[in-house]
PDB file as gemmi writes it, atoms N, CA and C in Angstrom:
CRYST1    1.000    1.000    1.000  90.00  90.00  90.00 P 1                      
ATOM      1  N   UNK A   1       0.848  -1.165  -0.001  1.00  0.00           N  
ATOM      2  CA  UNK A   1       0.000   0.001   0.000  1.00  0.00           C  
ATOM      3  C   UNK A   1       0.900   1.234   0.001  1.00  0.00           C  
ATOM      4  N   UNK A   2       0.553   2.238  -0.815  1.00  0.00           N  
ATOM      5  CA  UNK A   2       1.403   3.425  -0.880  1.00  0.00           C  
ATOM      6  C   UNK A   2       1.357   4.235   0.408  1.00  0.00           C  
ATOM      7  N   UNK A   3       2.362   5.050   0.577  1.00  0.00           N  
ATOM      8  CA  UNK A   3       2.429   5.957   1.714  1.00  0.00           C  
ATOM      9  C   UNK A   3       1.656   7.233   1.405  1.00  0.00           C  
ATOM     10  N   UNK A   4       1.090   7.852   2.422  1.00  0.00           N  
ATOM     11  CA  UNK A   4       0.405   9.126   2.233  1.00  0.00           C  
ATOM     12  C   UNK A   4       1.404  10.162   1.744  1.00  0.00           C  
ATOM     13  N   UNK A   5       0.950  11.028   0.864  1.00  0.00           N  
ATOM     14  CA  UNK A   5       1.732  12.092   0.235  1.00  0.00           C  
ATOM     15  C   UNK A   5       2.724  11.576  -0.803  1.00  0.00           C  
ATOM     16  N   UNK A   6       2.650  10.281  -1.131  1.00  0.00           N  
ATOM     17  CA  UNK A   6       3.519   9.728  -2.173  1.00  0.00           C  
ATOM     18  C   UNK A   6       3.067  10.262  -3.534  1.00  0.00           C  
ATOM     19  N   UNK A   7       4.005  10.732  -4.317  1.00  0.00           N  
ATOM     20  CA  UNK A   7       3.729  11.235  -5.663  1.00  0.00           C  
ATOM     21  C   UNK A   7       4.186  10.191  -6.667  1.00  0.00           C  
ATOM     22  N   UNK A   8       3.317   9.841  -7.602  1.00  0.00           N  
ATOM     23  CA  UNK A   8       3.646   8.884  -8.653  1.00  0.00           C  
ATOM     24  C   UNK A   8       3.367   9.544  -9.991  1.00  0.00           C  
ATOM     25  N   UNK A   9       4.387   9.618 -10.834  1.00  0.00           N  
ATOM     26  CA  UNK A   9       4.236  10.117 -12.200  1.00  0.00           C  
ATOM     27  C   UNK A   9       4.119   8.905 -13.107  1.00  0.00           C  
ATOM     28  N   UNK A  10       3.200   8.969 -14.075  1.00  0.00           N  
ATOM     29  CA  UNK A  10       2.992   7.806 -14.926  1.00  0.00           C  
ATOM     30  C   UNK A  10       2.531   8.195 -16.313  1.00  0.00           C  
ATOM     31  N   UNK A  11       2.686   7.242 -17.218  1.00  0.00           N  
ATOM     32  CA  UNK A  11       2.089   7.316 -18.554  1.00  0.00           C  
ATOM     33  C   UNK A  11       1.049   6.212 -18.596  1.00  0.00           C  
ATOM     34  N   UNK A  12      -0.121   6.539 -19.112  1.00  0.00           N  
ATOM     35  CA  UNK A  12      -1.238   5.619 -19.111  1.00  0.00           C  
ATOM     36  C   UNK A  12      -1.698   5.392 -20.544  1.00  0.00           C  
ATOM     37  N   UNK A  13      -1.720   4.151 -20.987  1.00  0.00           N  
ATOM     38  CA  UNK A  13      -2.214   3.807 -22.322  1.00  0.00           C  
ATOM     39  C   UNK A  13      -3.516   3.036 -22.160  1.00  0.00           C  
ATOM     40  N   UNK A  14      -4.597   3.580 -22.718  1.00  0.00           N  
ATOM     41  CA  UNK A  14      -5.907   2.963 -22.600  1.00  0.00           C  
ATOM     42  C   UNK A  14      -6.377   2.529 -23.980  1.00  0.00           C  
ATOM     43  N   UNK A  15      -6.706   1.252 -24.101  1.00  0.00           N  
ATOM     44  CA  UNK A  15      -7.211   0.696 -25.355  1.00  0.00           C  
ATOM     45  C   UNK A  15      -8.721   0.561 -25.223  1.00  0.00           C  
ATOM     46  N   UNK A  16      -9.466   1.218 -26.134  1.00  0.00           N  
ATOM     47  CA  UNK A  16     -10.919   1.147 -26.078  1.00  0.00           C  
ATOM     48  C   UNK A  16     -11.445   0.139 -27.094  1.00  0.00           C  
ATOM     49  N   UNK A  17     -12.773  -0.114 -27.111  1.00  0.00           N  
ATOM     50  CA  UNK A  17     -13.329  -1.160 -27.988  1.00  0.00           C  
ATOM     51  C   UNK A  17     -13.093  -0.947 -29.478  1.00  0.00           C  
ATOM     52  N   UNK A  18     -12.856   0.271 -29.913  1.00  0.00           N  
ATOM     53  CA  UNK A  18     -12.620   0.514 -31.330  1.00  0.00           C  
ATOM     54  C   UNK A  18     -11.165   0.298 -31.707  1.00  0.00           C  
ATOM     55  N   UNK A  19     -10.335  -0.055 -30.730  1.00  0.00           N  
ATOM     56  CA  UNK A  19      -8.928  -0.309 -30.997  1.00  0.00           C  
ATOM     57  C   UNK A  19      -8.053   0.918 -30.909  1.00  0.00           C  
ATOM     58  N   UNK A  20      -8.621   2.030 -30.481  1.00  0.00           N  
ATOM     59  CA  UNK A  20      -7.858   3.271 -30.355  1.00  0.00           C  
ATOM     60  C   UNK A  20      -7.162   3.298 -29.000  1.00  0.00           C  
ATOM     61  N   UNK A  21      -5.897   3.636 -29.025  1.00  0.00           N  
ATOM     62  CA  UNK A  21      -5.128   3.754 -27.788  1.00  0.00           C  
ATOM     63  C   UNK A  21      -4.870   5.227 -27.503  1.00  0.00           C  
ATOM     64  N   UNK A  22      -5.252   5.638 -26.298  1.00  0.00           N  
ATOM     65  CA  UNK A  22      -5.002   6.996 -25.845  1.00  0.00           C  
ATOM     66  C   UNK A  22      -3.858   6.938 -24.842  1.00  0.00           C  
ATOM     67  N   UNK A  23      -2.745   7.617 -25.113  1.00  0.00           N  
ATOM     68  CA  UNK A  23      -1.615   7.638 -24.189  1.00  0.00           C  
ATOM     69  C   UNK A  23      -1.569   9.015 -23.550  1.00  0.00           C  
ATOM     70  N   UNK A  24      -1.656   9.034 -22.220  1.00  0.00           N  
ATOM     71  CA  UNK A  24      -1.738  10.277 -21.473  1.00  0.00           C  
ATOM     72  C   UNK A  24      -0.715  10.253 -20.340  1.00  0.00           C  
ATOM     73  N   UNK A  25      -0.193  11.415 -19.994  1.00  0.00           N  
ATOM     74  CA  UNK A  25       0.731  11.552 -18.881  1.00  0.00           C  
ATOM     75  C   UNK A  25      -0.018  12.124 -17.684  1.00  0.00           C  
ATOM     76  N   UNK A  26       0.095  11.452 -16.535  1.00  0.00           N  
ATOM     77  CA  UNK A  26      -0.564  11.893 -15.304  1.00  0.00           C  
ATOM     78  C   UNK A  26       0.406  11.848 -14.144  1.00  0.00           C  
ATOM     79  N   UNK A  27      -0.002  12.481 -13.060  1.00  0.00           N  
ATOM     80  CA  UNK A  27       0.652  12.334 -11.764  1.00  0.00           C  
ATOM     81  C   UNK A  27      -0.446  12.109 -10.737  1.00  0.00           C  
ATOM     82  N   UNK A  28      -0.189  11.243  -9.771  1.00  0.00           N  
ATOM     83  CA  UNK A  28      -1.110  10.984  -8.665  1.00  0.00           C  
ATOM     84  C   UNK A  28      -0.380  11.228  -7.360  1.00  0.00           C  
ATOM     85  N   UNK A  29      -1.084  11.832  -6.412  1.00  0.00           N  
ATOM     86  CA  UNK A  29      -0.559  12.000  -5.063  1.00  0.00           C  
ATOM     87  C   UNK A  29      -1.492  11.282  -4.101  1.00  0.00           C  
ATOM     88  N   UNK A  30      -0.952  10.387  -3.292  1.00  0.00           N  
ATOM     89  CA  UNK A  30      -1.758   9.706  -2.289  1.00  0.00           C  
ATOM     90  C   UNK A  30      -2.062  10.713  -1.191  1.00  0.00           C  
ATOM     91  N   UNK A  31      -3.351  10.917  -0.928  1.00  0.00           N  
ATOM     92  CA  UNK A  31      -3.756  11.935   0.054  1.00  0.00           C  
ATOM     93  C   UNK A  31      -4.306  11.330   1.339  1.00  0.00           C  
ATOM     94  N   UNK A  32      -4.590  10.013   1.334  1.00  0.00           N  
ATOM     95  CA  UNK A  32      -5.059   9.343   2.557  1.00  0.00           C  
ATOM     96  C   UNK A  32      -4.800   7.849   2.428  1.00  0.00           C  
ATOM     97  N   UNK A  33      -4.460   7.229   3.561  1.00  0.00           N  
ATOM     98  CA  UNK A  33      -4.241   5.788   3.624  1.00  0.00           C  
ATOM     99  C   UNK A  33      -4.986   5.268   4.840  1.00  0.00           C  
ATOM    100  N   UNK A  34      -5.749   4.193   4.669  1.00  0.00           N  
ATOM    101  CA  UNK A  34      -6.424   3.532   5.785  1.00  0.00           C  
ATOM    102  C   UNK A  34      -5.945   2.087   5.814  1.00  0.00           C  
ATOM    103  N   UNK A  35      -4.995   1.817   6.683  1.00  0.00           N  
ATOM    104  CA  UNK A  35      -4.387   0.478   6.746  1.00  0.00           C  
ATOM    105  C   UNK A  35      -5.381  -0.567   7.226  1.00  0.00           C  
ATOM    106  N   UNK A  36      -6.379  -0.171   8.008  1.00  0.00           N  
ATOM    107  CA  UNK A  36      -7.367  -1.121   8.517  1.00  0.00           C  
ATOM    108  C   UNK A  36      -8.243  -1.654   7.390  1.00  0.00           C  
ATOM    109  N   UNK A  37      -8.713  -0.758   6.514  1.00  0.00           N  
ATOM    110  CA  UNK A  37      -9.588  -1.189   5.418  1.00  0.00           C  
ATOM    111  C   UNK A  37      -8.809  -1.478   4.136  1.00  0.00           C  
ATOM    112  N   UNK A  38      -7.487  -1.307   4.183  1.00  0.00           N  
ATOM    113  CA  UNK A  38      -6.607  -1.542   3.021  1.00  0.00           C  
ATOM    114  C   UNK A  38      -6.992  -0.655   1.843  1.00  0.00           C  
ATOM    115  N   UNK A  39      -7.302   0.603   2.120  1.00  0.00           N  
ATOM    116  CA  UNK A  39      -7.657   1.543   1.057  1.00  0.00           C  
ATOM    117  C   UNK A  39      -6.693   2.719   1.047  1.00  0.00           C  
ATOM    118  N   UNK A  40      -6.584   3.318  -0.111  1.00  0.00           N  
ATOM    119  CA  UNK A  40      -5.851   4.569  -0.220  1.00  0.00           C  
ATOM    120  C   UNK A  40      -6.580   5.461  -1.211  1.00  0.00           C  
ATOM    121  N   UNK A  41      -6.520   6.734  -0.934  1.00  0.00           N  
ATOM    122  CA  UNK A  41      -7.177   7.733  -1.768  1.00  0.00           C  
ATOM    123  C   UNK A  41      -6.096   8.583  -2.399  1.00  0.00           C  
ATOM    124  N   UNK A  42      -6.271   8.860  -3.693  1.00  0.00           N  
ATOM    125  CA  UNK A  42      -5.257   9.637  -4.389  1.00  0.00           C  
ATOM    126  C   UNK A  42      -5.935  10.732  -5.218  1.00  0.00           C  
ATOM    127  N   UNK A  43      -5.173  11.767  -5.469  1.00  0.00           N  
ATOM    128  CA  UNK A  43      -5.650  12.864  -6.305  1.00  0.00           C  
ATOM    129  C   UNK A  43      -4.748  12.964  -7.526  1.00  0.00           C  
ATOM    130  N   UNK A  44      -5.387  12.936  -8.693  1.00  0.00           N  
ATOM    131  CA  UNK A  44      -4.653  13.048  -9.944  1.00  0.00           C  
ATOM    132  C   UNK A  44      -4.389  14.514 -10.240  1.00  0.00           C  
ATOM    133  N   UNK A  45      -3.381  14.803 -11.042  1.00  0.00           N  
ATOM    134  CA  UNK A  45      -2.995  16.192 -11.309  1.00  0.00           C  
ATOM    135  C   UNK A  45      -4.095  16.992 -12.009  1.00  0.00           C  
ATOM    136  N   UNK A  46      -5.123  16.332 -12.570  1.00  0.00           N  
ATOM    137  CA  UNK A  46      -6.247  17.073 -13.144  1.00  0.00           C  
ATOM    138  C   UNK A  46      -7.351  17.310 -12.117  1.00  0.00           C  
ATOM    139  N   UNK A  47      -7.110  16.892 -10.853  1.00  0.00           N  
ATOM    140  CA  UNK A  47      -8.048  17.130  -9.774  1.00  0.00           C  
ATOM    141  C   UNK A  47      -8.906  15.942  -9.384  1.00  0.00           C  
ATOM    142  N   UNK A  48      -9.012  14.940 -10.247  1.00  0.00           N  
ATOM    143  CA  UNK A  48      -9.859  13.782  -9.943  1.00  0.00           C  
ATOM    144  C   UNK A  48      -9.352  13.075  -8.692  1.00  0.00           C  
ATOM    145  N   UNK A  49     -10.281  12.671  -7.830  1.00  0.00           N  
ATOM    146  CA  UNK A  49      -9.950  11.924  -6.618  1.00  0.00           C  
ATOM    147  C   UNK A  49     -10.595  10.554  -6.723  1.00  0.00           C  
ATOM    148  N   UNK A  50      -9.793   9.501  -6.474  1.00  0.00           N  
ATOM    149  CA  UNK A  50     -10.343   8.152  -6.461  1.00  0.00           C  
ATOM    150  C   UNK A  50      -9.767   7.376  -5.287  1.00  0.00           C  
ATOM    151  N   UNK A  51     -10.460   6.303  -4.925  1.00  0.00           N  
ATOM    152  CA  UNK A  51     -10.041   5.454  -3.816  1.00  0.00           C  
ATOM    153  C   UNK A  51      -9.930   4.020  -4.307  1.00  0.00           C  
ATOM    154  N   UNK A  52      -8.826   3.377  -3.981  1.00  0.00           N  
ATOM    155  CA  UNK A  52      -8.572   1.981  -4.346  1.00  0.00           C  
ATOM    156  C   UNK A  52      -8.543   1.132  -3.082  1.00  0.00           C  
ATOM    157  N   UNK A  53      -9.012  -0.102  -3.195  1.00  0.00           N  
ATOM    158  CA  UNK A  53      -8.938  -1.053  -2.088  1.00  0.00           C  
ATOM    159  C   UNK A  53      -8.061  -2.216  -2.507  1.00  0.00           C  
ATOM    160  N   UNK A  54      -6.999  -2.469  -1.744  1.00  0.00           N  
ATOM    161  CA  UNK A  54      -6.072  -3.554  -2.042  1.00  0.00           C  
ATOM    162  C   UNK A  54      -6.682  -4.912  -1.692  1.00  0.00           C  
ATOM    163  N   UNK A  55      -6.256  -5.929  -2.434  1.00  0.00           N  
ATOM    164  CA  UNK A  55      -6.644  -7.329  -2.223  1.00  0.00           C  
ATOM    165  C   UNK A  55      -8.139  -7.574  -2.404  1.00  0.00           C  
ATOM    166  N   UNK A  56      -8.748  -6.820  -3.302  1.00  0.00           N  
ATOM    167  CA  UNK A  56     -10.154  -7.008  -3.679  1.00  0.00           C  
ATOM    168  C   UNK A  56     -10.198  -6.995  -5.195  1.00  0.00           C  
ATOM    169  N   UNK A  57     -10.823  -7.919  -5.860  1.00  0.00           N  
ATOM    170  CA  UNK A  57     -11.659  -9.004  -5.352  1.00  0.00           C  
ATOM    171  C   UNK A  57     -10.879 -10.223  -4.874  1.00  0.00           C  
ATOM    172  N   UNK A  58      -9.574 -10.246  -5.074  1.00  0.00           N  
ATOM    173  CA  UNK A  58      -8.759 -11.336  -4.531  1.00  0.00           C  
ATOM    174  C   UNK A  58      -7.356 -10.813  -4.236  1.00  0.00           C  
ATOM    175  N   UNK A  59      -6.590 -11.609  -3.517  1.00  0.00           N  
ATOM    176  CA  UNK A  59      -5.238 -11.216  -3.119  1.00  0.00           C  
ATOM    177  C   UNK A  59      -4.406 -10.838  -4.335  1.00  0.00           C  
ATOM    178  N   UNK A  60      -3.734  -9.693  -4.236  1.00  0.00           N  
ATOM    179  CA  UNK A  60      -2.866  -9.226  -5.311  1.00  0.00           C  
ATOM    180  C   UNK A  60      -3.545  -8.281  -6.291  1.00  0.00           C  
ATOM    181  N   UNK A  61      -4.860  -8.188  -6.227  1.00  0.00           N  
ATOM    182  CA  UNK A  61      -5.585  -7.266  -7.095  1.00  0.00           C  
ATOM    183  C   UNK A  61      -6.024  -6.054  -6.287  1.00  0.00           C  
ATOM    184  N   UNK A  62      -6.511  -5.044  -6.978  1.00  0.00           N  
ATOM    185  CA  UNK A  62      -7.067  -3.880  -6.289  1.00  0.00           C  
ATOM    186  C   UNK A  62      -8.305  -3.421  -7.039  1.00  0.00           C  
ATOM    187  N   UNK A  63      -9.202  -2.781  -6.312  1.00  0.00           N  
ATOM    188  CA  UNK A  63     -10.505  -2.418  -6.848  1.00  0.00           C  
ATOM    189  C   UNK A  63     -10.779  -0.926  -6.650  1.00  0.00           C  
ATOM    190  N   UNK A  64     -11.327  -0.307  -7.712  1.00  0.00           N  
ATOM    191  CA  UNK A  64     -11.771   1.089  -7.615  1.00  0.00           C  
ATOM    192  C   UNK A  64     -13.234   1.130  -8.034  1.00  0.00           C  
ATOM    193  N   UNK A  65     -14.123   1.634  -7.151  1.00  0.00           N  
ATOM    194  CA  UNK A  65     -15.519   1.819  -7.556  1.00  0.00           C  
ATOM    195  C   UNK A  65     -15.634   2.974  -8.555  1.00  0.00           C  
ATOM    196  N   UNK A  66     -16.790   3.104  -9.164  1.00  0.00           N  
ATOM    197  CA  UNK A  66     -17.041   4.206 -10.094  1.00  0.00           C  
ATOM    198  C   UNK A  66     -16.759   5.532  -9.393  1.00  0.00           C  
ATOM    199  N   UNK A  67     -16.120   6.445 -10.118  1.00  0.00           N  
ATOM    200  CA  UNK A  67     -15.887   7.805  -9.625  1.00  0.00           C  
ATOM    201  C   UNK A  67     -16.735   8.735 -10.486  1.00  0.00           C  
ATOM    202  N   UNK A  68     -17.716   9.366  -9.868  1.00  0.00           N  
ATOM    203  CA  UNK A  68     -18.594  10.272 -10.618  1.00  0.00           C  
ATOM    204  C   UNK A  68     -17.868  11.576 -10.903  1.00  0.00           C  
ATOM    205  N   UNK A  69     -18.131  12.192 -12.062  1.00  0.00           N  
ATOM    206  CA  UNK A  69     -17.543  13.508 -12.313  1.00  0.00           C  
ATOM    207  C   UNK A  69     -18.114  14.523 -11.317  1.00  0.00           C  
ATOM    208  N   UNK A  70     -17.263  15.412 -10.821  1.00  0.00           N  
ATOM    209  CA  UNK A  70     -17.680  16.401  -9.831  1.00  0.00           C  
ATOM    210  C   UNK A  70     -17.144  17.770 -10.219  1.00  0.00           C  
ATOM    211  N   UNK A  71     -18.012  18.750 -10.282  1.00  0.00           N  
ATOM    212  CA  UNK A  71     -17.610  20.147 -10.550  1.00  0.00           C  
ATOM    213  C   UNK A  71     -16.641  20.269 -11.722  1.00  0.00           C  
ATOM    214  N   UNK A  72     -16.917  19.561 -12.796  1.00  0.00           N  
ATOM    215  CA  UNK A  72     -16.072  19.651 -13.981  1.00  0.00           C  
ATOM    216  C   UNK A  72     -14.850  18.740 -13.965  1.00  0.00           C  
ATOM    217  N   UNK A  73     -14.605  18.042 -12.844  1.00  0.00           N  
ATOM    218  CA  UNK A  73     -13.488  17.104 -12.784  1.00  0.00           C  
ATOM    219  C   UNK A  73     -13.918  15.793 -13.423  1.00  0.00           C  
ATOM    220  N   UNK A  74     -12.993  15.095 -14.086  1.00  0.00           N  
ATOM    221  CA  UNK A  74     -13.371  13.854 -14.757  1.00  0.00           C  
ATOM    222  C   UNK A  74     -13.713  12.739 -13.770  1.00  0.00           C  
ATOM    223  N   UNK A  75     -14.586  11.854 -14.196  1.00  0.00           N  
ATOM    224  CA  UNK A  75     -14.899  10.661 -13.426  1.00  0.00           C  
ATOM    225  C   UNK A  75     -14.029   9.516 -13.885  1.00  0.00           C  
ATOM    226  N   UNK A  76     -14.342   8.323 -13.394  1.00  0.00           N  
ATOM    227  CA  UNK A  76     -13.592   7.126 -13.774  1.00  0.00           C  
ATOM    228  C   UNK A  76     -14.501   5.913 -13.657  1.00  0.00           C  
ATOM    229  N   UNK A  77     -14.270   4.949 -14.516  1.00  0.00           N  
ATOM    230  CA  UNK A  77     -15.050   3.719 -14.510  1.00  0.00           C  
ATOM    231  C   UNK A  77     -14.627   2.813 -13.356  1.00  0.00           C  
ATOM    232  N   UNK A  78     -15.544   1.925 -12.973  1.00  0.00           N  
ATOM    233  CA  UNK A  78     -15.224   0.878 -12.011  1.00  0.00           C  
ATOM    234  C   UNK A  78     -14.097   0.038 -12.610  1.00  0.00           C  
ATOM    235  N   UNK A  79     -13.111  -0.305 -11.798  1.00  0.00           N  
ATOM    236  CA  UNK A  79     -11.925  -0.941 -12.358  1.00  0.00           C  
ATOM    237  C   UNK A  79     -11.315  -1.946 -11.388  1.00  0.00           C  
ATOM    238  N   UNK A  80     -10.683  -2.956 -11.967  1.00  0.00           N  
ATOM    239  CA  UNK A  80      -9.856  -3.898 -11.214  1.00  0.00           C  
ATOM    240  C   UNK A  80      -8.454  -3.789 -11.794  1.00  0.00           C  
ATOM    241  N   UNK A  81      -7.463  -3.625 -10.923  1.00  0.00           N  
ATOM    242  CA  UNK A  81      -6.093  -3.464 -11.391  1.00  0.00           C  
ATOM    243  C   UNK A  81      -5.129  -4.375 -10.661  1.00  0.00           C  
ATOM    244  N   UNK A  82      -3.938  -4.454 -11.220  1.00  0.00           N  
ATOM    245  CA  UNK A  82      -2.880  -5.251 -10.614  1.00  0.00           C  
ATOM    246  C   UNK A  82      -1.539  -4.581 -10.926  1.00  0.00           C  
ATOM    247  N   UNK A  83      -0.766  -4.334  -9.885  1.00  0.00           N  
ATOM    248  CA  UNK A  83       0.587  -3.812 -10.061  1.00  0.00           C  
ATOM    249  C   UNK A  83       1.544  -4.992 -10.171  1.00  0.00           C  
ATOM    250  N   UNK A  84       2.432  -4.923 -11.143  1.00  0.00           N  
ATOM    251  CA  UNK A  84       3.421  -5.982 -11.323  1.00  0.00           C  
ATOM    252  C   UNK A  84       4.654  -5.594 -10.509  1.00  0.00           C  
ATOM    253  N   UNK A  85       4.857  -6.259  -9.411  1.00  0.00           N  
ATOM    254  CA  UNK A  85       5.870  -5.902  -8.413  1.00  0.00           C  
ATOM    255  C   UNK A  85       7.209  -5.524  -9.012  1.00  0.00           C  
ATOM    256  N   UNK A  86       7.739  -4.412  -8.537  1.00  0.00           N  
ATOM    257  CA  UNK A  86       9.075  -3.921  -8.863  1.00  0.00           C  
ATOM    258  C   UNK A  86       9.309  -3.656 -10.351  1.00  0.00           C  
ATOM    259  N   UNK A  87       8.237  -3.454 -11.108  1.00  0.00           N  
ATOM    260  CA  UNK A  87       8.391  -3.181 -12.539  1.00  0.00           C  
ATOM    261  C   UNK A  87       7.946  -1.775 -12.915  1.00  0.00           C  
ATOM    262  N   UNK A  88       7.118  -1.136 -12.077  1.00  0.00           N  
ATOM    263  CA  UNK A  88       6.550   0.158 -12.429  1.00  0.00           C  
ATOM    264  C   UNK A  88       5.356   0.032 -13.355  1.00  0.00           C  
ATOM    265  N   UNK A  89       4.934  -1.210 -13.625  1.00  0.00           N  
ATOM    266  CA  UNK A  89       3.791  -1.448 -14.504  1.00  0.00           C  
ATOM    267  C   UNK A  89       2.541  -1.770 -13.699  1.00  0.00           C  
ATOM    268  N   UNK A  90       1.423  -1.232 -14.136  1.00  0.00           N  
ATOM    269  CA  UNK A  90       0.116  -1.564 -13.579  1.00  0.00           C  
ATOM    270  C   UNK A  90      -0.824  -1.824 -14.743  1.00  0.00           C  
ATOM    271  N   UNK A  91      -1.604  -2.866 -14.642  1.00  0.00           N  
ATOM    272  CA  UNK A  91      -2.617  -3.153 -15.655  1.00  0.00           C  
ATOM    273  C   UNK A  91      -3.979  -3.082 -14.981  1.00  0.00           C  
ATOM    274  N   UNK A  92      -4.974  -2.649 -15.733  1.00  0.00           N  
ATOM    275  CA  UNK A  92      -6.329  -2.628 -15.190  1.00  0.00           C  
ATOM    276  C   UNK A  92      -7.337  -2.824 -16.301  1.00  0.00           C  
ATOM    277  N   UNK A  93      -8.516  -3.260 -15.886  1.00  0.00           N  
ATOM    278  CA  UNK A  93      -9.610  -3.504 -16.814  1.00  0.00           C  
ATOM    279  C   UNK A  93     -10.888  -2.910 -16.254  1.00  0.00           C  
ATOM    280  N   UNK A  94     -11.830  -2.699 -17.129  1.00  0.00           N  
ATOM    281  CA  UNK A  94     -13.165  -2.298 -16.756  1.00  0.00           C  
ATOM    282  C   UNK A  94     -13.771  -3.421 -15.911  1.00  0.00           C  
ATOM    283  N   UNK A  95     -14.404  -3.077 -14.797  1.00  0.00           N  
ATOM    284  CA  UNK A  95     -14.948  -4.097 -13.907  1.00  0.00           C  
ATOM    285  C   UNK A  95     -16.461  -4.231 -13.990  1.00  0.00           C  
ATOM    286  N   UNK A  96     -17.098  -3.487 -14.869  1.00  0.00           N  
ATOM    287  CA  UNK A  96     -18.550  -3.514 -14.967  1.00  0.00           C  
ATOM    288  C   UNK A  96     -18.980  -3.968 -16.360  1.00  0.00           C  
ATOM    289  N   UNK A  97     -19.718  -5.069 -16.404  1.00  0.00           N  
ATOM    290  CA  UNK A  97     -20.201  -5.580 -17.689  1.00  0.00           C  
ATOM    291  C   UNK A  97     -21.183  -4.617 -18.337  1.00  0.00           C  
ATOM    292  N   UNK A  98     -21.813  -3.748 -17.536  1.00  0.00           N  
ATOM    293  CA  UNK A  98     -22.790  -2.816 -18.088  1.00  0.00           C  
ATOM    294  C   UNK A  98     -22.164  -1.498 -18.559  1.00  0.00           C  
ATOM    295  N   UNK A  99     -20.852  -1.346 -18.398  1.00  0.00           N  
ATOM    296  CA  UNK A  99     -20.186  -0.119 -18.843  1.00  0.00           C  
ATOM    297  C   UNK A  99     -20.207  -0.071 -20.366  1.00  0.00           C  
ATOM    298  N   UNK A 100     -20.743   1.016 -20.937  1.00  0.00           N  
ATOM    299  CA  UNK A 100     -20.798   1.100 -22.401  1.00  0.00           C  
ATOM    300  C   UNK A 100     -19.427   1.363 -23.043  1.00  0.00           C  
ATOM    301  N   UNK A 101     -18.415   1.651 -22.233  1.00  0.00           N  
ATOM    302  CA  UNK A 101     -17.074   1.947 -22.741  1.00  0.00           C  
ATOM    303  C   UNK A 101     -16.029   1.071 -22.055  1.00  0.00           C  
ATOM    304  N   UNK A 102     -16.039  -0.246 -22.337  1.00  0.00           N  
ATOM    305  CA  UNK A 102     -15.036  -1.103 -21.693  1.00  0.00           C  
ATOM    306  C   UNK A 102     -13.619  -0.695 -22.112  1.00  0.00           C  
ATOM    307  N   UNK A 103     -12.648  -1.020 -21.269  1.00  0.00           N  
ATOM    308  CA  UNK A 103     -11.266  -0.621 -21.565  1.00  0.00           C  
ATOM    309  C   UNK A 103     -10.285  -1.609 -20.968  1.00  0.00           C  
ATOM    310  N   UNK A 104      -9.069  -1.500 -21.446  1.00  0.00           N  
ATOM    311  CA  UNK A 104      -7.907  -2.194 -20.901  1.00  0.00           C  
ATOM    312  C   UNK A 104      -6.831  -1.127 -20.804  1.00  0.00           C  
ATOM    313  N   UNK A 105      -6.157  -1.053 -19.683  1.00  0.00           N  
ATOM    314  CA  UNK A 105      -5.204   0.028 -19.462  1.00  0.00           C  
ATOM    315  C   UNK A 105      -3.867  -0.527 -18.970  1.00  0.00           C  
ATOM    316  N   UNK A 106      -2.787   0.058 -19.452  1.00  0.00           N  
ATOM    317  CA  UNK A 106      -1.439  -0.229 -18.954  1.00  0.00           C  
ATOM    318  C   UNK A 106      -0.816   1.087 -18.543  1.00  0.00           C  
ATOM    319  N   UNK A 107      -0.338   1.163 -17.322  1.00  0.00           N  
ATOM    320  CA  UNK A 107       0.339   2.362 -16.830  1.00  0.00           C  
ATOM    321  C   UNK A 107       1.775   2.012 -16.498  1.00  0.00           C  
ATOM    322  N   UNK A 108       2.667   2.936 -16.763  1.00  0.00           N  
ATOM    323  CA  UNK A 108       4.077   2.735 -16.413  1.00  0.00           C  
ATOM    324  C   UNK A 108       4.576   3.981 -15.708  1.00  0.00           C  
ATOM    325  N   UNK A 109       5.262   3.774 -14.588  1.00  0.00           N  
ATOM    326  CA  UNK A 109       5.838   4.885 -13.837  1.00  0.00           C  
ATOM    327  C   UNK A 109       6.862   5.608 -14.716  1.00  0.00           C  
ATOM    328  N   UNK A 110       6.968   6.909 -14.518  1.00  0.00           N  
ATOM    329  CA  UNK A 110       7.976   7.697 -15.218  1.00  0.00           C  
ATOM    330  C   UNK A 110       8.693   8.568 -14.203  1.00  0.00           C  
ATOM    331  N   UNK A 111       9.921   8.970 -14.515  1.00  0.00           N  
ATOM    332  CA  UNK A 111      10.672   9.784 -13.556  1.00  0.00           C  
ATOM    333  C   UNK A 111      10.058  11.158 -13.373  1.00  0.00           C  
TER     334      UNK A 111                                                      
END                                                                             
């Protein structure tokens, strides 16, 4: 689980159903950690705030519920992700069968 105030810079490549890949550069700062519930909340450099829960739905995975757009900030789809230890790579997929915009995402840490 990340430490509070940890800054992570990354490049994110998202493949959508039409085969288009969007590559975007982001930064996330962890703004809260709850070791009891195994959750951490982070704020992306565009202002979006999301919360991830480690080891859900199974050990080694992490889960993010839907993030609704707020005051012009972007939302995010329900997602299940997995960080590949010591590689700087994270993969995630859309976690909702009813999402009209399924995706597959690969993120890589950057300096």
